DSSP file (Angstrom, degrees, kcal/mol; ACC not computed):
  #  RESIDUE AA STRUCTURE BP1 BP2  ACC     N-H-->O    O-->H-N    N-H-->O    O-->H-N    TCO  KAPPA ALPHA  PHI   PSI    X-CA   Y-CA   Z-CA
    1    1 A M              0   0    0      0, 0.0     2,-0.2     0, 0.0    60,-0.0   0.000 360.0 360.0 360.0 134.4    0.0    0.0    0.0
    2    2 A S    >   -     0   0    0      1,-0.1     3,-1.2     2,-0.0     0, 0.0  -0.436 360.0-140.9 -69.5 133.0    1.3    3.4   -0.9
    3    3 A D  T 3  S+     0   0    0      1,-0.2    -1,-0.1    -2,-0.2     0, 0.0   0.725 103.6  57.9 -67.2 -17.7    2.2    5.7    2.0
    4    4 A E  T 3  S+     0   0    0      2,-0.1     2,-0.4     0, 0.0    -1,-0.2   0.645  83.8  96.7 -86.8 -18.1    0.8    8.6   -0.1
    5    5 A R    <   -     0   0    0     -3,-1.2     2,-0.6     1,-0.0     0, 0.0  -0.631  64.1-150.2 -79.2 127.9   -2.7    7.0   -0.5
    6    6 A K        -     0   0    0     -2,-0.4     2,-0.3    31,-0.0    30,-0.3  -0.886  11.2-153.0 -99.8 121.4   -5.3    8.3    2.0
    7    7 A L        -     0   0    0     -2,-0.6    30,-0.2    28,-0.1     2,-0.1  -0.714   8.8-154.9 -96.0 142.7   -8.0    5.6    2.8
    8    8 A G        -     0   0    0     28,-3.8    30,-0.5    -2,-0.3    -1,-0.1  -0.267  35.3 -62.1 -98.8-172.9  -11.5    6.7    3.9
    9    9 A D        -     0   0    0     28,-0.1    26,-0.3     2,-0.1    -1,-0.2  -0.345  44.5-115.8 -72.0 158.0  -14.2    5.0    5.9
   10   10 A V  S    S+     0   0    0     28,-0.1     2,-0.3    -3,-0.1    -1,-0.1   0.587  94.2   6.1 -74.0 -13.2  -15.7    1.8    4.7
   11   11 A A  S    S-     0   0    0      1,-0.1    15,-0.2    15,-0.0     3,-0.1  -0.906  84.4 -92.8-158.4-178.0  -19.1    3.5    4.4
   12   12 A T  S    S+     0   0    0     13,-1.0     2,-0.4    -2,-0.3    14,-0.2   0.941  99.6  17.4 -73.9 -52.3  -20.9    6.9    4.6
   13   13 A T  E     -A   25   0A   0     12,-2.2    12,-1.8    -3,-0.1     2,-0.6  -0.971  64.9-134.8-133.7 123.2  -22.1    7.0    8.3
   14   14 A K  E     +A   24   0A   0     -2,-0.4    10,-0.3    10,-0.2     3,-0.1  -0.649  25.9 175.4 -71.9 120.5  -21.2    5.1   11.4
   15   15 A L  E     -     0   0A   0      8,-2.9     2,-0.3    -2,-0.6     9,-0.2   0.735  58.9  -3.5-100.4 -24.9  -24.4    4.2   13.1
   16   16 A F  E     -A   23   0A   0      7,-1.5     7,-3.5     2,-0.0     2,-0.3  -0.969  53.6-179.3-164.9 145.6  -23.2    2.0   16.0
   17   17 A E  E     +A   22   0A   0     -2,-0.3     2,-0.2     5,-0.2     5,-0.2  -0.951  11.2 152.0-152.8 137.6  -20.2    0.5   17.6
   18   18 A N        -     0   0    0      3,-2.5    -2,-0.0    -2,-0.3     0, 0.0  -0.725  65.0 -72.8-139.1-166.4  -19.4   -1.7   20.7
   19   19 A D  S    S+     0   0    0     -2,-0.2     3,-0.1     1,-0.2    -2,-0.0   0.540 128.6  37.6 -75.9  -2.6  -16.7   -4.2   21.4
   20   20 A R  S    S+     0   0    0      1,-0.3    86,-2.8    85,-0.0    87,-0.4   0.714 119.6  18.5-111.6 -35.4  -18.2   -6.9   19.0
   21   21 A V  E     - B   0 105A   0     84,-0.2    -3,-2.5    85,-0.1     2,-0.4  -0.929  47.8-154.3-142.6 159.5  -19.5   -5.0   16.0
   22   22 A R  E     -AB  17 104A   0     82,-1.7    82,-2.9    -2,-0.3     2,-0.5  -0.991  20.3-158.3-133.8 126.4  -19.4   -1.7   14.1
   23   23 A V  E     +AB  16 103A   0     -7,-3.5    -8,-2.9    -2,-0.4    -7,-1.5  -0.914  13.6 175.9-115.7 132.0  -22.4   -0.8   12.0
   24   24 A W  E     -AB  14 102A   0     78,-3.6    78,-1.9    -2,-0.5     2,-0.4  -0.814  21.3-143.0-125.5 164.5  -22.3    1.6    9.1
   25   25 A E  E     -AB  13 101A   0    -12,-1.8   -12,-2.2    -2,-0.3   -13,-1.0  -0.976  14.0-159.1-120.8 142.5  -24.8    2.9    6.4
   26   26 A M  E     + B   0 100A   0     74,-2.3    74,-1.9    -2,-0.4     2,-0.5  -0.983  10.6 180.0-122.4 124.0  -23.6    3.6    2.9
   27   27 A Q  E     + B   0  99A   0     -2,-0.5     2,-0.4    72,-0.2    72,-0.2  -0.986   2.6 175.1-122.6 127.6  -25.5    5.8    0.6
   28   28 A L  E     - B   0  98A   0     70,-2.1    70,-3.2    -2,-0.5     3,-0.1  -0.997  22.8-139.0-133.8 128.1  -24.5    6.6   -3.0
   29   29 A A    >   -     0   0    0     -2,-0.4     3,-2.7    68,-0.2    63,-0.3  -0.441  53.7 -68.6 -77.0 162.2  -26.3    8.6   -5.5
   30   30 A P  T 3  S+     0   0    0      0, 0.0    -1,-0.2     0, 0.0    63,-0.1  -0.301 127.1   9.4 -53.6 131.7  -26.4    7.3   -9.2
   31   31 A G  T 3  S+     0   0    0     61,-2.1     2,-0.1     1,-0.3    62,-0.1   0.242 100.4 130.1  80.4  -9.1  -22.8    7.6  -10.5
   32   32 A E    <   -     0   0    0     -3,-2.7    60,-2.7    59,-0.1     2,-0.3  -0.458  42.0-155.0 -80.3 149.7  -21.4    8.5   -7.0
   33   33 A S  B     -E   91   0B   0     58,-0.2    58,-0.2    -2,-0.1     2,-0.1  -0.863   9.8-126.6-118.8 153.6  -18.3    6.7   -5.6
   34   34 A S        -     0   0    0     56,-2.5     2,-0.1    -2,-0.3   -24,-0.1  -0.345  40.0 -86.0 -79.5 174.1  -17.1    6.1   -2.1
   35   35 A E        -     0   0    0    -26,-0.3    55,-0.4     1,-0.1     2,-0.2  -0.425  54.8 -91.4 -65.6 154.7  -13.7    6.9   -0.8
   36   36 A V        +     0   0    0    -30,-0.3   -28,-3.8    53,-0.1     2,-0.3  -0.554  63.2 172.7 -61.3 135.5  -11.0    4.4   -1.4
   37   37 A H  E     -F   88   0B   0     51,-2.8    51,-2.6    -2,-0.2     2,-0.4  -0.968  31.6-130.5-148.1 163.9  -11.1    2.2    1.7
   38   38 A E  E     -F   87   0B   0    -30,-0.5     2,-1.0    -2,-0.3    49,-0.2  -0.961  14.8-141.1-116.7 131.7   -9.7   -1.1    3.3
   39   39 A H        +     0   0    0     47,-2.8    46,-4.0    -2,-0.4    47,-0.2  -0.819  26.4 170.0 -90.1 100.4  -11.8   -3.7    4.9
   40   40 A T        +     0   0    0     -2,-1.0     2,-0.3    44,-0.2    -1,-0.2   0.515  63.8  51.0 -88.4  -6.2   -9.7   -4.8    7.9
   41   41 A L  S    S-     0   0    0     42,-0.1    44,-0.1    -3,-0.1    65,-0.1  -0.924  91.8-105.0-125.7 150.2  -12.5   -6.8    9.4
   42   42 A D        -     0   0    0     63,-0.5    63,-3.0    -2,-0.3     2,-0.3  -0.403  52.8-176.7 -61.1 152.3  -14.8   -9.5    8.1
   43   43 A Y  E     -DC  82 104A   0     39,-2.3    39,-2.6    61,-0.2     2,-0.5  -0.962  31.9-126.9-152.3 167.7  -18.3   -8.0    7.5
   44   44 A L  E     -DC  81 103A   0     59,-2.0    59,-3.0    -2,-0.3     2,-0.5  -0.985  21.0-158.1-117.9 130.2  -21.9   -8.5    6.4
   45   45 A L  E     -DC  80 102A   0     35,-3.2    35,-2.2    -2,-0.5     2,-0.6  -0.950   5.9-167.9-111.3 118.6  -23.3   -6.2    3.7
   46   46 A I  E     -DC  79 101A   0     55,-3.3    55,-2.1    -2,-0.5     2,-0.3  -0.914  14.7-142.6-109.9 108.0  -27.1   -5.9    3.6
   47   47 A Q  E     + C   0 100A   0     31,-2.5    30,-3.5    -2,-0.6    53,-0.2  -0.547  26.8 167.6 -72.4 129.0  -28.5   -4.3    0.5
   48   48 A L  E     +     0   0A   0     51,-2.7     2,-0.3     1,-0.4    52,-0.2   0.769  59.7   1.2-108.2 -35.4  -31.5   -2.0    1.1
   49   49 A Q  E    S+ C   0  99A   0     50,-1.8    50,-2.3    26,-0.1    -1,-0.4  -0.991  82.6  65.6-156.4 148.7  -32.0    0.0   -2.1
   50   50 A G        -     0   0    0     -2,-0.3    48,-0.1    48,-0.2     3,-0.1  -0.750  55.0-117.8 135.0-177.1  -30.6    0.4   -5.6
   51   51 A D  S    S+     0   0    0     45,-0.3    23,-1.6     1,-0.3     2,-0.3   0.595  86.2  16.5-129.0 -31.1  -30.2   -1.5   -8.9
   52   52 A K  E     +G   73   0B   0     21,-0.3    42,-1.2    44,-0.2    41,-0.8  -0.978  57.2 178.9-148.0 137.5  -26.5   -1.8   -9.7
   53   53 A I  E     -GH  72  92B   0     19,-2.2    19,-2.2    -2,-0.3     2,-0.4  -0.984   8.4-160.1-132.1 145.1  -23.4   -1.5   -7.6
   54   54 A A  E     -GH  71  91B   0     37,-2.6    37,-2.6    -2,-0.3     2,-0.5  -0.963  10.3-152.1-122.9 144.4  -19.7   -2.0   -8.4
   55   55 A G  E     -GH  70  90B   0     15,-2.7    15,-2.8    -2,-0.4     2,-0.7  -0.976  10.5-160.0-106.5 128.1  -16.5   -2.6   -6.3
   56   56 A I  E     -GH  69  89B   0     33,-3.2    33,-1.5    -2,-0.5     2,-0.3  -0.905  17.7-153.3-112.7 102.5  -13.4   -1.2   -8.0
   57   57 A F  E     -GH  68  88B   0     11,-3.3    11,-2.1    -2,-0.7    31,-0.3  -0.575   9.3-123.8 -90.0 133.9  -10.6   -3.1   -6.3
   58   58 A E    >   -     0   0    0     29,-2.5     3,-1.6    -2,-0.3    29,-0.2  -0.195  26.8-108.2 -69.2 161.0   -7.1   -1.7   -6.0
   59   59 A P  T 3  S+     0   0    0      0, 0.0     8,-0.2     0, 0.0    -1,-0.1   0.753 119.7  48.0 -62.3 -24.8   -4.0   -3.6   -7.4
   60   60 A D  T 3  S+     0   0    0     27,-0.0    -2,-0.1     2,-0.0    -3,-0.0   0.207  80.0 139.1-100.3  16.4   -2.9   -4.4   -3.9
   61   61 A T    <   -     0   0    0     -3,-1.6    25,-0.2    26,-0.2     6,-0.2  -0.268  31.8-171.8 -56.3 142.2   -6.3   -5.7   -2.7
   62   62 A K        +     0   0    0     23,-2.5    24,-0.3     4,-0.1    -1,-0.1   0.184  49.2 102.0-122.8  13.6   -6.0   -8.9   -0.5
   63   63 A G  S    S-     0   0    0     22,-0.6    22,-0.1     2,-0.3    21,-0.1  -0.057  93.4 -78.7 -84.1-164.7   -9.7   -9.8   -0.1
   64   64 A P  S    S+     0   0    0      0, 0.0    20,-0.1     0, 0.0    21,-0.1   0.602 109.1  70.8 -72.8 -13.6  -11.7  -12.3   -1.8
   65   65 A Y  S    S-     0   0    0      1,-0.1    -2,-0.3     3,-0.0     3,-0.1  -0.845  81.7-121.7-111.6 142.8  -12.1  -10.3   -5.1
   66   66 A P        -     0   0    0      0, 0.0    -9,-0.3     0, 0.0    -4,-0.1  -0.228  42.1 -76.5 -80.0 171.4   -9.3   -9.7   -7.5
   67   67 A A  S    S+     0   0    0     -8,-0.2     2,-0.3    -6,-0.2    -9,-0.2  -0.331  98.0  51.6 -56.3 143.3   -8.0   -6.3   -8.7
   68   68 A G  E    S-G   57   0B   0    -11,-2.1   -11,-3.3    -3,-0.1     2,-0.4  -0.810  97.3 -43.2 121.7-165.1  -10.4   -4.7  -11.1
   69   69 A T  E     -G   56   0B   0     -2,-0.3     2,-0.4   -13,-0.3   -13,-0.2  -0.898  39.7-173.6-111.7 134.9  -14.0   -4.0  -11.2
   70   70 A V  E     -G   55   0B   0    -15,-2.8   -15,-2.7    -2,-0.4     2,-0.3  -0.995  12.8-175.2-124.3 122.4  -16.8   -6.4  -10.1
   71   71 A E  E     +G   54   0B   0     -2,-0.4     2,-0.3   -17,-0.3   -17,-0.2  -0.856   6.7 167.1-118.4 152.0  -20.3   -5.2  -10.8
   72   72 A G  E     -G   53   0B   0    -19,-2.2   -19,-2.2    -2,-0.3     2,-0.2  -0.986  37.1 -92.4-155.7 161.8  -23.6   -6.8   -9.8
   73   73 A D  E     -G   52   0B   0     -2,-0.3     2,-0.4   -21,-0.2   -21,-0.3  -0.486  40.2-122.4 -71.7 148.0  -27.3   -6.3   -9.5
   74   74 A V        -     0   0    0    -23,-1.6   -24,-0.1    -2,-0.2    -1,-0.1  -0.795  22.0-169.6 -95.2 134.7  -28.7   -5.1   -6.2
   75   75 A A    >   -     0   0    0     -2,-0.4     3,-2.8   -26,-0.1   -28,-0.2  -0.888  25.7-129.5-122.9  99.0  -31.4   -7.2   -4.5
   76   76 A P  T 3  S+     0   0    0      0, 0.0   -28,-0.3     0, 0.0     3,-0.1  -0.175  96.1  24.2 -51.5 132.5  -32.9   -5.3   -1.6
   77   77 A G  T 3  S+     0   0    0    -30,-3.5     2,-0.2     1,-0.3   -29,-0.1   0.173  89.0 138.0  94.1 -14.6  -32.8   -7.6    1.6
   78   78 A N    <   -     0   0    0     -3,-2.8   -31,-2.5   -31,-0.2     2,-0.5  -0.454  38.9-158.2 -65.4 128.8  -29.8   -9.5    0.2
   79   79 A A  E     -D   46   0A   0    -33,-0.2     2,-0.4    -2,-0.2   -33,-0.2  -0.962   8.6-172.4-112.6 129.3  -27.1  -10.2    2.9
   80   80 A I  E     -D   45   0A   0    -35,-2.2   -35,-3.2    -2,-0.5     2,-0.5  -0.974  14.6-149.1-125.8 128.3  -23.6  -11.0    1.8
   81   81 A Y  E     -D   44   0A   0     -2,-0.4     2,-0.4   -37,-0.2   -37,-0.2  -0.873  21.8-176.1-101.6 129.5  -20.7  -12.1    4.1
   82   82 A I  E     -D   43   0A   0    -39,-2.6   -39,-2.3    -2,-0.5     2,-0.1  -0.989  21.5-126.4-130.4 128.8  -17.3  -10.9    2.8
   83   83 A E        -     0   0    0     -2,-0.4     3,-0.5   -41,-0.2   -41,-0.1  -0.370  36.5 -96.8 -71.1 147.1  -13.9  -11.7    4.3
   84   84 A R  S    S+     0   0    0      1,-0.2   -44,-0.2   -21,-0.1   -42,-0.1   0.011  89.2  70.4 -55.6 165.5  -11.5   -8.9    5.3
   85   85 A G        +     0   0    0    -46,-4.0   -23,-2.5     1,-0.4   -22,-0.6   0.119  56.1 133.5 114.8 -19.8   -8.7   -7.6    3.1
   86   86 A G        -     0   0    0     -3,-0.5   -47,-2.8   -24,-0.3     2,-0.4  -0.381  34.3-165.4 -67.5 142.9  -10.4   -5.8    0.3
   87   87 A I  E     +F   38   0B   0    -49,-0.2   -29,-2.5   -29,-0.2     2,-0.3  -0.991  38.9 128.0-123.3 117.7   -9.1   -2.4   -0.8
   88   88 A E  E     -FH  37  57B   0    -51,-2.6   -51,-2.8    -2,-0.4     2,-0.4  -0.947  55.7-118.2-162.6 165.8  -11.7   -0.8   -3.0
   89   89 A T  E     - H   0  56B   0    -33,-1.5   -33,-3.2    -2,-0.3     2,-0.4  -0.993  27.5-140.8-117.3 133.0  -14.0    2.0   -4.1
   90   90 A A  E     - H   0  55B   0    -55,-0.4   -56,-2.5    -2,-0.4     2,-0.4  -0.769  21.8-173.1 -86.5 135.4  -17.7    1.4   -4.2
   91   91 A K  E     -EH  33  54B   0    -37,-2.6   -37,-2.6    -2,-0.4     2,-0.9  -0.991  25.8-134.2-138.1 129.9  -19.5    3.0   -7.1
   92   92 A N  E     + H   0  53B   0    -60,-2.7   -61,-2.1    -2,-0.4   -39,-0.2  -0.718  28.8 172.7 -80.5 108.3  -23.2    3.2   -7.8
   93   93 A T        +     0   0    0     -2,-0.9   -40,-0.2   -41,-0.8    -1,-0.2   0.375  50.1  89.6 -97.4   2.7  -23.4    2.2  -11.5
   94   94 A G  S    S-     0   0    0    -42,-1.2   -63,-0.2     2,-0.2     4,-0.1  -0.104  83.7-115.5 -92.3-170.8  -27.2    2.1  -11.5
   95   95 A Q  S    S+     0   0    0    -65,-0.1    -1,-0.1     2,-0.1    -3,-0.0   0.423  92.3  63.1-104.6  -0.5  -29.9    4.6  -12.1
   96   96 A Q  S    S-     0   0    0    -44,-0.1   -45,-0.3   -67,-0.1    -2,-0.2  -0.770  96.4 -86.3-117.1 163.9  -31.4    4.6   -8.6
   97   97 A P        -     0   0    0      0, 0.0     2,-0.4     0, 0.0   -68,-0.2  -0.442  44.2-137.0 -64.4 140.4  -29.9    5.7   -5.3
   98   98 A Y  E     +B   28   0A   0    -70,-3.2   -70,-2.1   -48,-0.1     2,-0.3  -0.816  25.7 172.9-103.8 141.9  -28.0    3.0   -3.5
   99   99 A R  E     +BC  27  49A   0    -50,-2.3   -51,-2.7    -2,-0.4   -50,-1.8  -0.981   2.9 162.5-149.4 135.9  -28.2    2.2    0.2
  100  100 A E  E     -BC  26  47A   0    -74,-1.9   -74,-2.3    -2,-0.3     2,-0.4  -0.937  31.4-129.5-142.8 164.1  -26.8   -0.6    2.3
  101  101 A I  E     -BC  25  46A   0    -55,-2.1   -55,-3.3    -2,-0.3     2,-0.5  -0.981  22.7-161.6-110.9 133.9  -26.0   -1.5    5.9
  102  102 A L  E     -BC  24  45A   0    -78,-1.9   -78,-3.6    -2,-0.4     2,-0.5  -0.985   3.1-166.1-121.2 124.6  -22.5   -2.8    6.6
  103  103 A V  E     -BC  23  44A   0    -59,-3.0   -59,-2.0    -2,-0.5     2,-0.3  -0.926   7.4-155.6-117.4 104.3  -21.8   -4.7    9.8
  104  104 A E  E     -BC  22  43A   0    -82,-2.9   -82,-1.7    -2,-0.5     2,-0.6  -0.624  11.1-141.7 -80.4 134.9  -18.1   -5.2   10.6
  105  105 A L  E     -B   21   0A   0    -63,-3.0   -63,-0.5    -2,-0.3   -84,-0.2  -0.870  11.2-167.2-101.6 115.5  -17.4   -8.2   12.9
  106  106 A K              0   0    0    -86,-2.8   -85,-0.1    -2,-0.6    -1,-0.1   0.356 360.0 360.0 -87.7   6.9  -14.7   -7.5   15.5
  107  107 A D              0   0    0    -87,-0.4    -1,-0.2   -65,-0.1   -86,-0.1   0.503 360.0 360.0 -75.0 360.0  -14.0  -11.1   16.6
């Protein structure tokens, strides 16, 4: 990881945190991207709203997805477990606002 790269938060707004979990909300307008961020904890991603979302993974990503872009359809209510290590930018590639809840697992 480059010392010059500034990493942001894993989502838009932190909603809750205790010694076991950290809960975030991500909201992206159509075409909007998150900051580049690193997932240092395993997490659950629960999709609430939207139609398409992409993860743009950095060359030095270490998570389950390879470097490059992974795009998928949004299914509100869908819960996805993802292992730590990803370094990415989330981008709303759809026509609708995107919203998710992200639950980081601290164990």
